[in-house]
mmCIF file of the N, C-alpha and C atoms, coordinates in Angstrom:
data_MODEL
# 
_entry.id   MODEL 
# 
loop_
_atom_site.group_PDB 
_atom_site.id 
_atom_site.type_symbol 
_atom_site.label_atom_id 
_atom_site.label_alt_id 
_atom_site.label_comp_id 
_atom_site.label_asym_id 
_atom_site.label_entity_id 
_atom_site.label_seq_id 
_atom_site.pdbx_PDB_ins_code 
_atom_site.Cartn_x 
_atom_site.Cartn_y 
_atom_site.Cartn_z 
_atom_site.occupancy 
_atom_site.B_iso_or_equiv 
_atom_site.pdbx_formal_charge 
_atom_site.auth_seq_id 
_atom_site.auth_comp_id 
_atom_site.auth_asym_id 
_atom_site.auth_atom_id 
_atom_site.pdbx_PDB_model_num 
ATOM 1   N N  . SER A 1 1  ? 91.835  103.418 100.924 1.00 0.00 ? 1  SER A N  1 
ATOM 2   C CA . SER A 1 1  ? 92.045  102.824 99.678  1.00 0.00 ? 1  SER A CA 1 
ATOM 3   C C  . SER A 1 1  ? 90.769  102.521 98.811  1.00 0.00 ? 1  SER A C  1 
ATOM 4   N N  . VAL A 1 2  ? 90.798  102.026 97.547  1.00 0.00 ? 2  VAL A N  1 
ATOM 5   C CA . VAL A 1 2  ? 89.496  101.557 96.832  1.00 0.00 ? 2  VAL A CA 1 
ATOM 6   C C  . VAL A 1 2  ? 89.767  100.199 96.519  1.00 0.00 ? 2  VAL A C  1 
ATOM 7   N N  . SER A 1 3  ? 88.905  99.524  96.901  1.00 0.00 ? 3  SER A N  1 
ATOM 8   C CA . SER A 1 3  ? 88.667  98.178  97.060  1.00 0.00 ? 3  SER A CA 1 
ATOM 9   C C  . SER A 1 3  ? 87.516  98.073  95.759  1.00 0.00 ? 3  SER A C  1 
ATOM 10  N N  . PRO A 1 4  ? 87.758  97.943  94.680  1.00 0.00 ? 4  PRO A N  1 
ATOM 11  C CA . PRO A 1 4  ? 86.520  97.468  93.999  1.00 0.00 ? 4  PRO A CA 1 
ATOM 12  C C  . PRO A 1 4  ? 86.337  96.081  93.668  1.00 0.00 ? 4  PRO A C  1 
ATOM 13  N N  . GLY A 1 5  ? 84.964  95.438  93.395  1.00 0.00 ? 5  GLY A N  1 
ATOM 14  C CA . GLY A 1 5  ? 84.754  94.181  92.982  1.00 0.00 ? 5  GLY A CA 1 
ATOM 15  C C  . GLY A 1 5  ? 84.883  93.909  91.312  1.00 0.00 ? 5  GLY A C  1 
ATOM 16  N N  . TYR A 1 6  ? 84.033  93.130  91.052  1.00 0.00 ? 6  TYR A N  1 
ATOM 17  C CA . TYR A 1 6  ? 84.550  92.804  89.254  1.00 0.00 ? 6  TYR A CA 1 
ATOM 18  C C  . TYR A 1 6  ? 84.189  94.264  88.651  1.00 0.00 ? 6  TYR A C  1 
ATOM 19  N N  . VAL A 1 7  ? 84.962  94.792  87.910  1.00 0.00 ? 7  VAL A N  1 
ATOM 20  C CA . VAL A 1 7  ? 84.580  95.916  86.656  1.00 0.00 ? 7  VAL A CA 1 
ATOM 21  C C  . VAL A 1 7  ? 84.739  95.241  85.701  1.00 0.00 ? 7  VAL A C  1 
ATOM 22  N N  . LEU A 1 8  ? 83.658  95.389  84.629  1.00 0.00 ? 8  LEU A N  1 
ATOM 23  C CA . LEU A 1 8  ? 83.766  95.000  83.586  1.00 0.00 ? 8  LEU A CA 1 
ATOM 24  C C  . LEU A 1 8  ? 84.480  96.311  82.423  1.00 0.00 ? 8  LEU A C  1 
ATOM 25  N N  . THR A 1 9  ? 85.733  95.963  82.091  1.00 0.00 ? 9  THR A N  1 
ATOM 26  C CA . THR A 1 9  ? 86.650  96.762  81.365  1.00 0.00 ? 9  THR A CA 1 
ATOM 27  C C  . THR A 1 9  ? 87.179  96.016  80.174  1.00 0.00 ? 9  THR A C  1 
ATOM 28  N N  . GLU A 1 10 ? 87.763  96.856  79.338  1.00 0.00 ? 10 GLU A N  1 
ATOM 29  C CA . GLU A 1 10 ? 88.708  96.121  78.113  1.00 0.00 ? 10 GLU A CA 1 
ATOM 30  C C  . GLU A 1 10 ? 90.063  95.905  78.712  1.00 0.00 ? 10 GLU A C  1 
ATOM 31  N N  . PHE A 1 11 ? 90.202  95.944  79.898  1.00 0.00 ? 11 PHE A N  1 
ATOM 32  C CA . PHE A 1 11 ? 91.737  95.421  80.367  1.00 0.00 ? 11 PHE A CA 1 
ATOM 33  C C  . PHE A 1 11 ? 92.367  94.122  79.791  1.00 0.00 ? 11 PHE A C  1 
ATOM 34  N N  . VAL A 1 12 ? 91.576  93.268  80.145  1.00 0.00 ? 12 VAL A N  1 
ATOM 35  C CA . VAL A 1 12 ? 92.344  91.853  79.549  1.00 0.00 ? 12 VAL A CA 1 
ATOM 36  C C  . VAL A 1 12 ? 92.313  91.907  77.958  1.00 0.00 ? 12 VAL A C  1 
ATOM 37  N N  . ASP A 1 13 ? 91.292  92.527  77.238  1.00 0.00 ? 13 ASP A N  1 
ATOM 38  C CA . ASP A 1 13 ? 91.537  92.607  75.683  1.00 0.00 ? 13 ASP A CA 1 
ATOM 39  C C  . ASP A 1 13 ? 92.733  93.261  75.654  1.00 0.00 ? 13 ASP A C  1 
ATOM 40  N N  . ALA A 1 14 ? 93.042  94.333  76.016  1.00 0.00 ? 14 ALA A N  1 
ATOM 41  C CA . ALA A 1 14 ? 93.845  95.752  75.646  1.00 0.00 ? 14 ALA A CA 1 
ATOM 42  C C  . ALA A 1 14 ? 95.288  94.755  76.040  1.00 0.00 ? 14 ALA A C  1 
ATOM 43  N N  . SER A 1 15 ? 95.305  94.251  77.040  1.00 0.00 ? 15 SER A N  1 
ATOM 44  C CA . SER A 1 15 ? 96.534  93.553  77.662  1.00 0.00 ? 15 SER A CA 1 
ATOM 45  C C  . SER A 1 15 ? 97.060  92.371  76.737  1.00 0.00 ? 15 SER A C  1 
ATOM 46  N N  . LEU A 1 16 ? 96.239  91.475  76.490  1.00 0.00 ? 16 LEU A N  1 
ATOM 47  C CA . LEU A 1 16 ? 96.558  90.454  75.166  1.00 0.00 ? 16 LEU A CA 1 
ATOM 48  C C  . LEU A 1 16 ? 96.859  91.203  73.862  1.00 0.00 ? 16 LEU A C  1 
ATOM 49  N N  . LYS A 1 17 ? 95.939  92.325  73.706  1.00 0.00 ? 17 LYS A N  1 
ATOM 50  C CA . LYS A 1 17 ? 95.970  92.585  72.194  1.00 0.00 ? 17 LYS A CA 1 
ATOM 51  C C  . LYS A 1 17 ? 97.492  92.825  72.001  1.00 0.00 ? 17 LYS A C  1 
ATOM 52  N N  . GLY A 1 18 ? 98.217  93.490  73.204  1.00 0.00 ? 18 GLY A N  1 
ATOM 53  C CA . GLY A 1 18 ? 99.428  93.993  73.145  1.00 0.00 ? 18 GLY A CA 1 
ATOM 54  C C  . GLY A 1 18 ? 100.625 92.767  72.593  1.00 0.00 ? 18 GLY A C  1 
ATOM 55  N N  . VAL A 1 19 ? 100.174 91.729  73.015  1.00 0.00 ? 19 VAL A N  1 
ATOM 56  C CA . VAL A 1 19 ? 101.137 90.768  72.618  1.00 0.00 ? 19 VAL A CA 1 
ATOM 57  C C  . VAL A 1 19 ? 100.696 89.713  71.530  1.00 0.00 ? 19 VAL A C  1 
ATOM 58  N N  . GLY A 1 20 ? 99.499  90.128  70.645  1.00 0.00 ? 20 GLY A N  1 
ATOM 59  C CA . GLY A 1 20 ? 99.127  89.473  69.531  1.00 0.00 ? 20 GLY A CA 1 
ATOM 60  C C  . GLY A 1 20 ? 98.372  88.160  69.904  1.00 0.00 ? 20 GLY A C  1 
ATOM 61  N N  . ALA A 1 21 ? 97.621  88.544  71.044  1.00 0.00 ? 21 ALA A N  1 
ATOM 62  C CA . ALA A 1 21 ? 96.825  87.305  71.709  1.00 0.00 ? 21 ALA A CA 1 
ATOM 63  C C  . ALA A 1 21 ? 95.234  87.908  71.916  1.00 0.00 ? 21 ALA A C  1 
ATOM 64  N N  . SER A 1 22 ? 94.322  86.860  72.030  1.00 0.00 ? 22 SER A N  1 
ATOM 65  C CA . SER A 1 22 ? 93.131  87.522  72.395  1.00 0.00 ? 22 SER A CA 1 
ATOM 66  C C  . SER A 1 22 ? 92.445  86.464  73.317  1.00 0.00 ? 22 SER A C  1 
ATOM 67  N N  . PRO A 1 23 ? 91.380  87.001  74.409  1.00 0.00 ? 23 PRO A N  1 
ATOM 68  C CA . PRO A 1 23 ? 91.161  86.004  75.266  1.00 0.00 ? 23 PRO A CA 1 
ATOM 69  C C  . PRO A 1 23 ? 89.970  84.507  74.981  1.00 0.00 ? 23 PRO A C  1 
ATOM 70  N N  . PRO A 1 24 ? 90.531  83.604  75.256  1.00 0.00 ? 24 PRO A N  1 
ATOM 71  C CA . PRO A 1 24 ? 89.722  82.604  75.153  1.00 0.00 ? 24 PRO A CA 1 
ATOM 72  C C  . PRO A 1 24 ? 88.016  83.179  74.938  1.00 0.00 ? 24 PRO A C  1 
ATOM 73  N N  . LEU A 1 25 ? 87.303  82.665  74.170  1.00 0.00 ? 25 LEU A N  1 
ATOM 74  C CA . LEU A 1 25 ? 85.679  82.443  74.125  1.00 0.00 ? 25 LEU A CA 1 
ATOM 75  C C  . LEU A 1 25 ? 85.113  82.290  75.577  1.00 0.00 ? 25 LEU A C  1 
ATOM 76  N N  . GLU A 1 26 ? 85.566  81.313  76.052  1.00 0.00 ? 26 GLU A N  1 
ATOM 77  C CA . GLU A 1 26 ? 84.707  80.953  77.391  1.00 0.00 ? 26 GLU A CA 1 
ATOM 78  C C  . GLU A 1 26 ? 84.960  81.912  78.413  1.00 0.00 ? 26 GLU A C  1 
ATOM 79  N N  . LEU A 1 27 ? 86.139  82.763  78.359  1.00 0.00 ? 27 LEU A N  1 
ATOM 80  C CA . LEU A 1 27 ? 86.396  83.502  79.204  1.00 0.00 ? 27 LEU A CA 1 
ATOM 81  C C  . LEU A 1 27 ? 85.442  84.873  79.272  1.00 0.00 ? 27 LEU A C  1 
ATOM 82  N N  . LYS A 1 28 ? 85.498  85.356  77.760  1.00 0.00 ? 28 LYS A N  1 
ATOM 83  C CA . LYS A 1 28 ? 84.596  86.410  77.443  1.00 0.00 ? 28 LYS A CA 1 
ATOM 84  C C  . LYS A 1 28 ? 83.039  85.919  77.483  1.00 0.00 ? 28 LYS A C  1 
ATOM 85  N N  . GLU A 1 29 ? 82.891  84.895  77.321  1.00 0.00 ? 29 GLU A N  1 
ATOM 86  C CA . GLU A 1 29 ? 81.124  84.587  77.770  1.00 0.00 ? 29 GLU A CA 1 
ATOM 87  C C  . GLU A 1 29 ? 80.886  84.587  79.187  1.00 0.00 ? 29 GLU A C  1 
ATOM 88  N N  . MET A 1 30 ? 81.989  84.231  80.359  1.00 0.00 ? 30 MET A N  1 
ATOM 89  C CA . MET A 1 30 ? 81.820  84.202  81.395  1.00 0.00 ? 30 MET A CA 1 
ATOM 90  C C  . MET A 1 30 ? 81.893  85.332  82.032  1.00 0.00 ? 30 MET A C  1 
ATOM 91  N N  . ALA A 1 31 ? 82.777  86.557  81.658  1.00 0.00 ? 31 ALA A N  1 
ATOM 92  C CA . ALA A 1 31 ? 82.872  87.807  82.155  1.00 0.00 ? 31 ALA A CA 1 
ATOM 93  C C  . ALA A 1 31 ? 81.556  88.484  82.010  1.00 0.00 ? 31 ALA A C  1 
ATOM 94  N N  . GLN A 1 32 ? 80.806  87.940  80.791  1.00 0.00 ? 32 GLN A N  1 
ATOM 95  C CA . GLN A 1 32 ? 79.650  88.458  80.319  1.00 0.00 ? 32 GLN A CA 1 
ATOM 96  C C  . GLN A 1 32 ? 78.358  88.255  81.472  1.00 0.00 ? 32 GLN A C  1 
ATOM 97  N N  . THR A 1 33 ? 78.397  86.972  81.797  1.00 0.00 ? 33 THR A N  1 
ATOM 98  C CA . THR A 1 33 ? 77.515  86.920  82.938  1.00 0.00 ? 33 THR A CA 1 
ATOM 99  C C  . THR A 1 33 ? 77.661  86.894  84.059  1.00 0.00 ? 33 THR A C  1 
ATOM 100 N N  . LEU A 1 34 ? 78.786  87.379  84.842  1.00 0.00 ? 34 LEU A N  1 
ATOM 101 C CA . LEU A 1 34 ? 78.798  87.711  86.294  1.00 0.00 ? 34 LEU A CA 1 
ATOM 102 C C  . LEU A 1 34 ? 78.057  89.242  86.568  1.00 0.00 ? 34 LEU A C  1 
ATOM 103 N N  . PRO A 1 35 ? 78.064  89.311  87.311  1.00 0.00 ? 35 PRO A N  1 
ATOM 104 C CA . PRO A 1 35 ? 77.628  90.720  88.167  1.00 0.00 ? 35 PRO A CA 1 
ATOM 105 C C  . PRO A 1 35 ? 78.570  91.393  88.243  1.00 0.00 ? 35 PRO A C  1 
ATOM 106 N N  . SER A 1 36 ? 78.432  92.680  87.573  1.00 0.00 ? 36 SER A N  1 
ATOM 107 C CA . SER A 1 36 ? 80.073  93.451  87.301  1.00 0.00 ? 36 SER A CA 1 
ATOM 108 C C  . SER A 1 36 ? 79.463  95.291  87.535  1.00 0.00 ? 36 SER A C  1 
ATOM 109 N N  . LEU A 1 37 ? 80.370  95.565  87.737  1.00 0.00 ? 37 LEU A N  1 
ATOM 110 C CA . LEU A 1 37 ? 80.261  96.969  87.981  1.00 0.00 ? 37 LEU A CA 1 
ATOM 111 C C  . LEU A 1 37 ? 80.936  97.953  86.659  1.00 0.00 ? 37 LEU A C  1 
ATOM 112 N N  . GLN A 1 38 ? 80.383  99.105  86.449  1.00 0.00 ? 38 GLN A N  1 
ATOM 113 C CA . GLN A 1 38 ? 81.118  99.916  85.370  1.00 0.00 ? 38 GLN A CA 1 
ATOM 114 C C  . GLN A 1 38 ? 82.152  100.709 85.903  1.00 0.00 ? 38 GLN A C  1 
ATOM 115 N N  . ALA A 1 39 ? 82.842  101.266 85.064  1.00 0.00 ? 39 ALA A N  1 
ATOM 116 C CA . ALA A 1 39 ? 84.049  102.324 85.490  1.00 0.00 ? 39 ALA A CA 1 
ATOM 117 C C  . ALA A 1 39 ? 83.204  103.486 86.334  1.00 0.00 ? 39 ALA A C  1 
ATOM 118 N N  . ASN A 1 40 ? 82.150  103.704 85.736  1.00 0.00 ? 40 ASN A N  1 
ATOM 119 C CA . ASN A 1 40 ? 82.000  104.923 86.150  1.00 0.00 ? 40 ASN A CA 1 
ATOM 120 C C  . ASN A 1 40 ? 81.345  104.857 87.752  1.00 0.00 ? 40 ASN A C  1 
ATOM 121 N N  . ASP A 1 41 ? 80.688  103.424 87.809  1.00 0.00 ? 41 ASP A N  1 
ATOM 122 C CA . ASP A 1 41 ? 80.286  103.125 89.381  1.00 0.00 ? 41 ASP A CA 1 
ATOM 123 C C  . ASP A 1 41 ? 81.650  103.561 90.364  1.00 0.00 ? 41 ASP A C  1 
ATOM 124 N N  . ILE A 1 42 ? 82.626  103.196 90.279  1.00 0.00 ? 42 ILE A N  1 
ATOM 125 C CA . ILE A 1 42 ? 84.159  103.598 91.151  1.00 0.00 ? 42 ILE A CA 1 
ATOM 126 C C  . ILE A 1 42 ? 84.118  104.693 91.001  1.00 0.00 ? 42 ILE A C  1 
ATOM 127 N N  . ALA A 1 43 ? 84.390  105.513 89.719  1.00 0.00 ? 43 ALA A N  1 
ATOM 128 C CA . ALA A 1 43 ? 84.328  106.959 89.770  1.00 0.00 ? 43 ALA A CA 1 
ATOM 129 C C  . ALA A 1 43 ? 83.423  107.685 90.773  1.00 0.00 ? 43 ALA A C  1 
ATOM 130 N N  . ASP A 1 44 ? 82.206  107.180 90.889  1.00 0.00 ? 44 ASP A N  1 
ATOM 131 C CA . ASP A 1 44 ? 81.462  107.815 91.285  1.00 0.00 ? 44 ASP A CA 1 
ATOM 132 C C  . ASP A 1 44 ? 81.779  107.601 92.995  1.00 0.00 ? 44 ASP A C  1 
ATOM 133 N N  . GLY A 1 45 ? 82.093  106.518 93.458  1.00 0.00 ? 45 GLY A N  1 
ATOM 134 C CA . GLY A 1 45 ? 82.290  106.221 94.458  1.00 0.00 ? 45 GLY A CA 1 
ATOM 135 C C  . GLY A 1 45 ? 84.015  107.168 95.027  1.00 0.00 ? 45 GLY A C  1 
ATOM 136 N N  . VAL A 1 46 ? 84.489  107.188 94.037  1.00 0.00 ? 46 VAL A N  1 
ATOM 137 C CA . VAL A 1 46 ? 85.919  108.161 94.443  1.00 0.00 ? 46 VAL A CA 1 
ATOM 138 C C  . VAL A 1 46 ? 85.417  109.732 94.806  1.00 0.00 ? 46 VAL A C  1 
ATOM 139 N N  . LEU A 1 47 ? 84.386  110.139 93.725  1.00 0.00 ? 47 LEU A N  1 
ATOM 140 C CA . LEU A 1 47 ? 84.021  111.458 93.625  1.00 0.00 ? 47 LEU A CA 1 
ATOM 141 C C  . LEU A 1 47 ? 83.357  111.862 95.387  1.00 0.00 ? 47 LEU A C  1 
ATOM 142 N N  . TYR A 1 48 ? 82.520  110.671 95.824  1.00 0.00 ? 48 TYR A N  1 
ATOM 143 C CA . TYR A 1 48 ? 81.953  110.867 96.731  1.00 0.00 ? 48 TYR A CA 1 
ATOM 144 C C  . TYR A 1 48 ? 82.927  111.037 98.136  1.00 0.00 ? 48 TYR A C  1 
ATOM 145 N N  . VAL A 1 49 ? 83.979  110.405 97.898  1.00 0.00 ? 49 VAL A N  1 
ATOM 146 C CA . VAL A 1 49 ? 84.958  110.272 99.235  1.00 0.00 ? 49 VAL A CA 1 
ATOM 147 C C  . VAL A 1 49 ? 85.656  111.741 98.746  1.00 0.00 ? 49 VAL A C  1 
ATOM 148 N N  . LEU A 1 50 ? 85.701  112.205 97.788  1.00 0.00 ? 50 LEU A N  1 
ATOM 149 C CA . LEU A 1 50 ? 86.618  113.561 97.610  1.00 0.00 ? 50 LEU A CA 1 
ATOM 150 C C  . LEU A 1 50 ? 85.553  114.582 97.958  1.00 0.00 ? 50 LEU A C  1 
ATOM 151 N N  . ALA A 1 51 ? 84.254  114.382 97.963  1.00 0.00 ? 51 ALA A N  1 
ATOM 152 C CA . ALA A 1 51 ? 83.476  115.349 98.541  1.00 0.00 ? 51 ALA A CA 1 
ATOM 153 C C  . ALA A 1 51 ? 83.267  115.639 99.779  1.00 0.00 ? 51 ALA A C  1 
ATOM 154 N N  . THR A 1 52 ? 83.700  114.474 100.775 1.00 0.00 ? 52 THR A N  1 
ATOM 155 C CA . THR A 1 52 ? 83.329  114.790 102.398 1.00 0.00 ? 52 THR A CA 1 
ATOM 156 C C  . THR A 1 52 ? 84.054  115.948 102.650 1.00 0.00 ? 52 THR A C  1 
ATOM 157 N N  . PRO A 1 53 ? 83.681  116.529 103.892 1.00 0.00 ? 53 PRO A N  1 
ATOM 158 C CA . PRO A 1 53 ? 84.018  117.497 104.694 1.00 0.00 ? 53 PRO A CA 1 
ATOM 159 C C  . PRO A 1 53 ? 85.624  117.103 105.052 1.00 0.00 ? 53 PRO A C  1 
ATOM 160 N N  . PRO A 1 54 ? 86.263  118.365 105.456 1.00 0.00 ? 54 PRO A N  1 
ATOM 161 C CA . PRO A 1 54 ? 87.667  117.643 105.829 1.00 0.00 ? 54 PRO A CA 1 
ATOM 162 C C  . PRO A 1 54 ? 87.858  117.205 107.512 1.00 0.00 ? 54 PRO A C  1 
ATOM 163 N N  . HIS A 1 55 ? 86.594  117.183 107.909 1.00 0.00 ? 55 HIS A N  1 
ATOM 164 C CA . HIS A 1 55 ? 86.589  116.375 109.246 1.00 0.00 ? 55 HIS A CA 1 
ATOM 165 C C  . HIS A 1 55 ? 86.388  115.007 109.101 1.00 0.00 ? 55 HIS A C  1 
ATOM 166 N N  . VAL A 1 56 ? 85.871  114.477 107.793 1.00 0.00 ? 56 VAL A N  1 
ATOM 167 C CA . VAL A 1 56 ? 85.834  113.124 107.592 1.00 0.00 ? 56 VAL A CA 1 
ATOM 168 C C  . VAL A 1 56 ? 86.951  112.265 106.859 1.00 0.00 ? 56 VAL A C  1 
ATOM 169 N N  . LEU A 1 57 ? 87.067  111.341 107.565 1.00 0.00 ? 57 LEU A N  1 
ATOM 170 C CA . LEU A 1 57 ? 88.222  110.106 107.162 1.00 0.00 ? 57 LEU A CA 1 
ATOM 171 C C  . LEU A 1 57 ? 87.812  109.005 106.592 1.00 0.00 ? 57 LEU A C  1 
ATOM 172 N N  . VAL A 1 58 ? 87.842  108.512 105.195 1.00 0.00 ? 58 VAL A N  1 
ATOM 173 C CA . VAL A 1 58 ? 87.074  107.320 104.736 1.00 0.00 ? 58 VAL A CA 1 
ATOM 174 C C  . VAL A 1 58 ? 88.450  106.979 104.379 1.00 0.00 ? 58 VAL A C  1 
ATOM 175 N N  . GLN A 1 59 ? 88.481  105.723 105.250 1.00 0.00 ? 59 GLN A N  1 
ATOM 176 C CA . GLN A 1 59 ? 89.645  104.913 105.346 1.00 0.00 ? 59 GLN A CA 1 
ATOM 177 C C  . GLN A 1 59 ? 89.757  103.820 104.054 1.00 0.00 ? 59 GLN A C  1 
ATOM 178 N N  . GLU A 1 60 ? 88.724  103.502 103.790 1.00 0.00 ? 60 GLU A N  1 
ATOM 179 C CA . GLU A 1 60 ? 88.490  102.229 103.019 1.00 0.00 ? 60 GLU A CA 1 
ATOM 180 C C  . GLU A 1 60 ? 87.137  102.446 102.214 1.00 0.00 ? 60 GLU A C  1 
ATOM 181 N N  . LEU A 1 61 ? 87.255  102.000 100.889 1.00 0.00 ? 61 LEU A N  1 
ATOM 182 C CA . LEU A 1 61 ? 86.113  102.321 99.900  1.00 0.00 ? 61 LEU A CA 1 
ATOM 183 C C  . LEU A 1 61 ? 85.904  100.717 99.323  1.00 0.00 ? 61 LEU A C  1 
ATOM 184 N N  . MET A 1 62 ? 84.831  99.938  99.648  1.00 0.00 ? 62 MET A N  1 
ATOM 185 C CA . MET A 1 62 ? 84.606  98.736  99.044  1.00 0.00 ? 62 MET A CA 1 
ATOM 186 C C  . MET A 1 62 ? 83.449  98.917  98.167  1.00 0.00 ? 62 MET A C  1 
ATOM 187 N N  . ILE A 1 63 ? 83.487  98.601  97.084  1.00 0.00 ? 63 ILE A N  1 
ATOM 188 C CA . ILE A 1 63 ? 82.275  98.693  96.263  1.00 0.00 ? 63 ILE A CA 1 
ATOM 189 C C  . ILE A 1 63 ? 82.149  97.442  95.447  1.00 0.00 ? 63 ILE A C  1 
ATOM 190 N N  . LYS A 1 64 ? 81.133  96.600  95.757  1.00 0.00 ? 64 LYS A N  1 
ATOM 191 C CA . LYS A 1 64 ? 80.695  95.620  94.827  1.00 0.00 ? 64 LYS A CA 1 
ATOM 192 C C  . LYS A 1 64 ? 79.378  95.265  94.129  1.00 0.00 ? 64 LYS A C  1 
ATOM 193 N N  . PRO A 1 65 ? 79.426  94.513  92.964  1.00 0.00 ? 65 PRO A N  1 
ATOM 194 C CA . PRO A 1 65 ? 78.484  94.686  92.514  1.00 0.00 ? 65 PRO A CA 1 
ATOM 195 C C  . PRO A 1 65 ? 77.208  93.675  93.407  1.00 0.00 ? 65 PRO A C  1 
ATOM 196 N N  . VAL A 1 66 ? 75.839  93.637  93.521  1.00 0.00 ? 66 VAL A N  1 
ATOM 197 C CA . VAL A 1 66 ? 75.091  92.912  93.935  1.00 0.00 ? 66 VAL A CA 1 
ATOM 198 C C  . VAL A 1 66 ? 74.960  91.645  93.351  1.00 0.00 ? 66 VAL A C  1 
ATOM 199 N N  . GLY A 1 67 ? 75.353  90.527  94.085  1.00 0.00 ? 67 GLY A N  1 
ATOM 200 C CA . GLY A 1 67 ? 75.109  89.114  93.766  1.00 0.00 ? 67 GLY A CA 1 
ATOM 201 C C  . GLY A 1 67 ? 76.396  88.715  93.152  1.00 0.00 ? 67 GLY A C  1 
ATOM 202 N N  . GLU A 1 68 ? 77.624  89.184  93.549  1.00 0.00 ? 68 GLU A N  1 
ATOM 203 C CA . GLU A 1 68 ? 78.901  89.019  93.163  1.00 0.00 ? 68 GLU A CA 1 
ATOM 204 C C  . GLU A 1 68 ? 79.302  87.561  93.924  1.00 0.00 ? 68 GLU A C  1 
ATOM 205 N N  . PRO A 1 69 ? 79.979  86.503  93.343  1.00 0.00 ? 69 PRO A N  1 
ATOM 206 C CA . PRO A 1 69 ? 79.583  85.390  93.946  1.00 0.00 ? 69 PRO A CA 1 
ATOM 207 C C  . PRO A 1 69 ? 80.955  85.142  94.554  1.00 0.00 ? 69 PRO A C  1 
ATOM 208 N N  . PHE A 1 70 ? 81.978  86.012  94.584  1.00 0.00 ? 70 PHE A N  1 
ATOM 209 C CA . PHE A 1 70 ? 83.374  85.690  95.302  1.00 0.00 ? 70 PHE A CA 1 
ATOM 210 C C  . PHE A 1 70 ? 83.515  87.193  96.571  1.00 0.00 ? 70 PHE A C  1 
# 
């Protein structure tokens, strides 16, 4: 399984846009100040796991940004 920390994406914006809403400004500002990962960071981790030899078992991949408070 892949367990990422906070990943900065457009997910919240896109999900709220579908119902005609937008995230509160406070939420957007807070999201910009949190230490975060980029989608490519997770993709790189998954590619690493896929590139391991057949005799290697990676059961869990936990990726967190440095300084994540939770």
